[in-house]
N, C-alpha and C positions, 0 to 999 in steps of 0.2 A: 523479438523485440521490440521491431521498428512499426511493428502492428498495432502493438499495445498501444504507443506510442502514438500513432496518428488518433485511434479511440480514444486517447483521452485529450486530446487535441480539440475532437469534435464534442467533447462533452463539455455544456454548461458550468459553470463555478460553482451555480449551487450543486451538482451535480457529482462535479468532482470534489468539494467540502463531503458530503453526503459518502463518496466513496473513500475518503481519509478517515470519516470516522469509522467505518466499516472495515478499514483494515486494522486499525489500532485495536478495534477489542478483537479481534480475529488473535491480533498479536498477542494481546494480554492473555486471552485464552489458553495460548498453545506456550508463554511464558510460565504460566501456574502450572502447567501439565509438565513443565519439563520442571521447574521447582519442586515438584508433586514427587517426584523421582519415579514417575511413568513412564514406558514407555512411549514415545510420540510416534503414531502410524510410519508419520515421514520425516526422518531428522533434519534435511533441509527447507521446511515448512517454516520455520522463523527467518532464514535469513529470504525465502523468497520473497515473504511478508515485508520484510522491511526495504526489500529494495522497489515493490510497488510503491510502497511509501514514496520512498524516494522520488520517482517518475511521477508522480501526483502533484508533490512539493514542485519539481522541475517544471511541469507545465502551470501551473498555480504561479510561481516567480517569473517565468514568462513575459505570461500574461501584463504584471505587476510592472513588468520593467518597458511593458514596448515592443515584448520583443513576438 
């Protein structure tokens, strides 16, 4: 997790926003699979995607607050 946060902190704001869009699209896809009643290959996938989204948002907020 620390390694992932360091990688995110090295990214530019544009790259972070692109990553955020990718993660949100991936989450929508997984949620639609779950909602359709299909078996998801990895049951914890949605949770991990949500955590990754939170990490990206944390880095963006740190930058906006000057931290």
